[in-house]
Every structure is written in C-alpha cells, then in structure tokens.
C-alpha positions in Angstrom: 7.1 -58.1 3.3 5.5 -57.3 0.0 5.6 -60.3 -2.4 5.9 -60.1 -6.2 2.1 -60.6 -6.7 1.3 -57.7 -4.4 3.9 -55.5 -6.0 2.5 -56.1 -9.5 -1.0 -55.4 -8.3 0.1 -52.1 -6.8 2.1 -51.1 -9.8 -1.0 -51.0 -12.0 -2.5 -48.3 -9.8 -1.8 -44.6 -9.9 1.1 -43.5 -7.6 -1.3 -42.1 -5.0 -3.6 -45.2 -5.2 -0.6 -47.5 -5.0 0.5 -45.8 -1.8 -3.1 -46.1 -0.5 -3.2 -49.8 -1.5 -0.1 -50.5 0.7 -0.7 -48.1 3.6 -4.4 -47.4 3.7 -6.2 -44.5 2.0 -7.0 -42.7 5.2 -3.3 -42.3 5.9 -2.0 -41.4 2.5 -4.5 -39.6 0.3 -3.7 -35.9 0.4 -6.4 -33.2 1.0 -7.6 -32.0 -2.4 -6.2 -28.5 -3.1 -8.6 -25.7 -3.7 -8.3 -24.1 -7.1 -6.0 -21.1 -7.0 -7.5 -17.7 -6.8 -6.0 -15.7 -9.7 -5.3 -13.1 -10.7 -4.9 -11.2 -7.5 -2.9 -8.2 -6.4 -2.3 -6.8 -2.9 -0.4 -3.7 -1.7 0.4 -1.8 1.4 -1.5 1.1 3.0 -4.5 3.1 1.9 -2.8 4.3 -1.3 -2.8 0.6 -2.3 -6.4 1.0 -3.4 -5.5 3.3 -6.3 -2.3 1.4 -7.0 -4.3 -1.9 -7.2 -6.7 -0.4 -9.7 -3.8 0.3 -12.1 -2.3 -3.1 -11.5 -5.7 -4.8 -12.1 -6.1 -3.2 -15.5 -3.0 -5.2 -16.5 -4.1 -8.4 -14.7 -7.7 -8.5 -16.0 -6.4 -8.5 -19.6 -4.2 -11.6 -18.7 -1.2 -9.4 -18.5 2.0 -10.3 -16.7 2.4 -9.9 -13.0 5.6 -7.9 -13.5 3.9 -5.4 -15.7 1.1 -5.1 -13.2 3.3 -4.3 -10.1 5.3 -1.7 -12.0 2.1 0.0 -13.2 0.6 -0.1 -9.7 3.6 1.3 -7.9 3.9 4.1 -10.4 0.6 5.6 -9.1 1.7 6.7 -5.6 5.2 7.5 -7.0 3.7 10.2 -9.1 1.3 11.6 -6.5 2.6 14.8 -4.9 0.2 14.4 -2.0 1.7 11.1 -0.9 4.4 12.0 1.6 6.3 8.7 1.8 6.7 7.7 -1.8 8.3 9.3 -4.8 7.3 12.8 -5.9 6.1 14.6 -2.7 8.1 12.3 -0.4 9.6 13.8 2.8 13.2 14.7 2.5 16.3 13.7 4.5 17.8 15.9 7.1 19.6 17.9 4.4 16.3 18.6 2.6 17.1 16.1 -0.3 14.4 13.7 -1.4 16.2 10.3 -2.1 14.3 7.3 -3.3 14.8 3.6 -3.1 13.0 0.9 -5.1 13.2 -2.8 -6.0 11.4 -5.2 -8.4 11.5 -9.0 -8.7 9.9 -11.3 -11.2 8.9 -15.0 -11.4 12.3 -16.0 -12.8 14.2 -14.5 -9.8 15.4 -11.6 -12.0 15.9 -8.6 -9.7 16.7 -4.9 -10.0 17.0 -2.1 -7.5 18.0 1.5 -7.0 18.9 3.4 -3.9 19.5 7.0 -3.0 18.1 8.1 -6.4 17.3 11.8 -6.6 15.3 13.9 -9.1 13.5 10.9 -10.8 9.7 10.4 -10.3 9.6 6.7 -11.1 12.4 4.8 -9.4 10.5 1.5 -9.9 10.8 1.8 -13.6 14.5 2.6 -13.2 14.8 -0.5 -11.0 13.2 -2.6 -13.8 15.6 -1.1 -16.3 18.5 -2.1 -14.1 17.1 -5.6 -14.1 16.5 -5.9 -17.8 19.2 -3.7 -19.3 22.3 -4.0 -17.2 24.5 -6.9 -15.9 23.9 -5.6 -12.4 21.1 -5.8 -9.8 21.5 -2.5 -8.0 22.6 1.1 -8.8 22.9 3.8 -6.3 23.3 7.6 -6.0 24.8 9.5 -8.9 25.3 6.3 -10.8 21.6 5.5 -10.6 20.7 9.0 -11.7 23.1 8.9 -14.6 21.5 5.6 -15.7 18.0 6.9 -15.3 18.7 9.9 -17.5 20.2 7.7 -20.1 17.0 5.7 -20.1 15.0 8.8 -20.9 13.8 9.8 -17.5 13.6 13.5 -16.8 15.0 15.5 -13.9 12.2 16.7 -11.5 12.3 18.6 -8.3 10.8 16.1 -5.9 10.6 18.4 -2.9 7.0 19.8 -3.0 6.1 22.9 -1.1 4.3 21.1 1.8 7.2 18.7 2.3 9.7 21.7 2.3 7.6 23.6 4.9 7.5 20.5 7.1 11.3 20.1 6.7 12.0 23.7 7.6 10.0 23.4 10.7 11.8 20.2 11.6 15.3 21.7 11.2 14.6 24.2 13.9 15.2 21.5 16.5 16.5 18.7 14.2 15.1 16.0 16.6 14.9 12.6 14.9 11.8 11.0 16.3 9.7 9.4 13.6 6.1 8.7 14.4 4.8 5.2 13.9 2.4 4.8 10.9 3.2 8.4 9.7 6.9 9.3 9.3 8.0 5.6 9.3 5.0 4.5 7.2 7.2 4.7 4.2 6.6 2.2 1.4 4.3 1.1 -1.3 4.9 -2.6 -1.6 2.9 -4.6 -4.1 2.6 -8.3 -5.0 0.7 -9.9 -7.8 -0.3 -13.4 -9.1 -1.3 -13.3 -12.7 -3.7 -15.6 -14.7 -0.7 -17.8 -15.7 0.0 -18.4 -12.0 3.2 -16.4 -12.0 4.3 -14.0 -9.2 6.1 -10.7 -9.2 6.6 -8.0 -6.6 7.8 -4.4 -6.4 8.3 -1.7 -3.7 9.2 2.0 -3.7 9.8 4.5 -1.0 11.3 7.9 -0.1 12.5 6.3 3.1 12.3 7.6 6.7 11.5 11.3 7.0 14.6 13.4 8.0 17.0 10.4 7.8 20.7 10.9 7.5 21.7 11.6 3.9 22.7 8.3 2.3 20.6 6.1 4.6 19.1 3.1 2.8 16.4 1.0 4.4 15.0 -2.4 3.6 13.0 -1.6 0.5 15.6 -1.9 -2.2 17.3 -4.9 -0.5 16.1 -8.2 -2.1 15.2 -10.6 0.8 14.6 -7.8 3.3 12.0 -5.5 1.7 10.9 -7.8 -1.1 11.2 -11.4 -2.1 9.5 -13.6 -4.7 9.8 -17.4 -5.1 7.5 -18.5 -7.9 7.2 -22.0 -6.5 6.1 -20.8 -3.1 4.9 -17.2 -2.8 6.0 -13.6 -2.3 6.2 -11.1 0.5 7.1 -7.4 1.0 7.6 -5.2 4.0 6.8 -1.7 5.1 7.8 0.4 8.2 11.0 0.6 10.1 13.5 -0.8 7.6 16.3 -1.3 10.1 14.2 -3.8 12.0 13.2 -5.6 8.8 16.8 -6.0 7.7 17.7 -7.7 11.0 15.6 -10.7 10.2 15.8 -10.6 6.3 12.1 -10.2 6.7 10.5 -10.9 3.3 12.7 -13.9 2.7 11.8 -15.2 6.1 8.1 -14.9 5.3 8.4 -16.8 2.1 10.5 -19.5 3.7 7.9 -19.9 6.4 5.2 -20.3 3.7 7.5 -23.0 2.1 7.3 -24.8 5.4 3.5 -24.8 5.3 2.4 -21.6 7.0 -0.4 -19.6 5.5 0.5 -16.1 4.4 -0.9 -14.5 7.6 0.8 -17.1 9.8 4.1 -16.5 8.1 3.8 -12.7 8.4 2.9 -13.1 12.1 5.9 -15.3 12.8 8.2 -12.8 11.1 6.8 -9.9 13.1 7.2 -11.9 16.3 10.8 -12.5 15.4 11.3 -8.8 15.2 9.5 -8.1 18.5 11.6 -10.8 20.2 14.9 -9.3 18.9 13.8 -5.8 20.0 13.1 -7.1 23.5 16.4 -8.8 23.8 18.1 -5.5 22.7 15.9 -3.6 25.2 14.6 -1.5 22.4 11.2 0.2 22.8 8.7 -0.7 20.2 6.3 2.2 21.1 7.2 4.2 18.0 8.2 1.4 15.7 6.0 -0.1 13.1 6.7 -3.0 10.7 4.1 -4.7 8.5 4.4 -7.6 6.1 2.0 -8.6 3.4 2.3 -12.0 1.6 0.7 -14.2 -1.1 1.1 -17.8 -1.9 0.8 -19.7 -5.1 -2.9 -20.5 -4.4 -3.6 -16.8 -4.3 -4.2 -16.8 -0.5 -3.2 -13.5 1.0 -2.3 -12.2 4.5 -0.6 -9.6 6.6 0.6 -8.9 10.1 2.2 -5.9 11.9 3.8 -4.8 15.2 1.0 -2.4 16.3 -2.4 -1.2 15.1 -2.7 1.2 12.3 -1.4 -0.8 9.3 -3.7 -1.7 6.5 -3.4 -3.2 3.1 -5.5 -3.5 -0.1 -6.4 -6.6 -2.0 -8.0 -6.7 -5.5 -9.3 -9.9 -7.0 -12.3 -10.8 -9.2 -14.6 -9.9 -6.3 -13.4 -6.3 -6.1 -10.9 -4.0 -4.4 -10.9 -3.6 -0.6 -8.9 -2.2 2.3 -8.2 -4.6 5.2 -6.9 -3.7 8.7 -4.0 -6.1 9.5 -3.9 -8.0 12.8 -1.1 -6.9 15.1 1.2 -8.1 17.9 1.2 -5.3 20.5 -1.9 -4.9 22.6 -2.6 -2.2 25.1 
C-alpha cells in the first residue's frame, strides 16, 4: 500500500514518470511516437497520379486538406478519357450518365450528391451541399437544380466513345461488369495537411450499364468515405454493393482506432467482405473492392480483393503508384 511519503514523492514527477516510479519504467513508458509525415495525399487508381499533383499544389502551400481533395478529384472528373468518373463516364443501361460524389472535412461536415446528370464536377456540388444547405445529400433533379443555381453549366457527359460502347452493349443487354474495368469506378482521395487535419472526397459515374437510379457506396458517408480527424480516414472503390454491406470505410477507420495500421485495417475490412460473400455463396471472380486509408501520423495503406488495384501516394519525397496487396490468390 502506498504511504503518504511515497505519494508525495511520486506527485512531484511528471504523470508518466510517476507511473514509472510506482510500476517500473519498463512496464509503463510508452514507445515514442514517430513525427507525423505531413502533408500527404493518396488516391485510388492510376488516374490518382494526376489527381495527386493537383492536390499537392494546395498542400505544399500549407493549404487545407479539404481544398486539396476537391482540387484533386476535379482532375479525373473533367477528363473525357476517364471512363469511370465524371465527363466521359460510362452510362447506365438507358444511356444516361449519372454521377455520385461525397466530401467530408476534419470537423465531420459532410456533403453528397447522387444520380446527378449533366454536371462535370459533382464533387464541387457536394461541397456546396455541405457548406450552403442545411442538408447532407441531394439527389436526381433536386441535385441538378441546386447545381445550376450554384453556377454550374449543363454539359452532355456522354462522350462519343462511351456512347459507342453503350450501343454495342444494348444489343444483348447482358449485365456482367468486368473486375478492375467496368466496376473500377471511383476516384477516392484522402489528404493530411500541414496542420494535421484530414479530409476526403470521392466521385464516380458508378457501375457501367447499371439500372437507372442505382446508387453505390461512393456518396454514402461511412460506406464509400469516412473521416475521423482524431484517428484517420478511408475511402473505397469497386463494387459498391459489397462495400455497403460492411459500411466499409467506417469499418476501416474504427479498426485504425483500435490500433491497426492503415493496411491492416484495409485488409481486415476486405476479409470481412470476402467472408460475407462466401456465406452468401457469391462468386468473387468478377468482383473487386479496394480500400485506401491514412492515419493521423500520415501512415498510408491499402488492400483489395484481387490483383489489379493500385493507388497513388504523394508526400515530400514525390508521387508514386503502388500496387495494393490482395486477398484472393490463384
């Protein structure tokens, strides 16, 4: 039992030293934390390289992570050669290009749009929903009406190549998306800025030849995107129906809260999806899901169901594309 003299002696020490005085330094002293790597930005797929460059221009000037992820995501949104995001995205089965997007900042402010047509930059509309309305999501005609009121212009998003592919598809109308191609469908981006704050964004034209009105995980906070400024952030890409079953991005962040590294958290979330698919007797042959994540120390990681998913990371050492580790072998 600690007597008064021992208590007074311990009380003159720092809190950690006091614990060490009573229990032994080897048992109590925490491992020193490595200084956080910041700023850093990461994003899904090969087009993440160009997206990261735009985001980095914001971060290197000590800009806010929220501004960085919006700027980065706008790059593939405006590229008519990218077939799974924004302008140039593949249409639904009716030949209509419908877009989904979400954004989340360090204060848990959120905004999203779904089934938005004729607007090149749904991510900027999602941010306006977050900042200029009392709501968190607008959909369909309401989202379009709001976008036009914010100064966005109507644009025909169905480019010639996407239209040709769609017209070929409707000859048989067989819905069989190909993993890493027609269900590789999202630009997801996460950033940690110089102030140590996190934000995330994602944008997609969704599954090619989906039913009109289908919404995947991307605009659903907790499924396609989640940010907790005390812990980390995560975003998903791939088959949204599978991501939503496990509220995937929220799951990744919660696993990081419990002490997993970003890659470990992504792996565990993927394994949860794989396990559920097996219990439902669902073939994973043509299904891809990938997660990317970052924690408050600037550590990054990713994991996916099968080979073919890559992600881009940009920090002070440069911008690079990384092949994610995956669950299914052979």
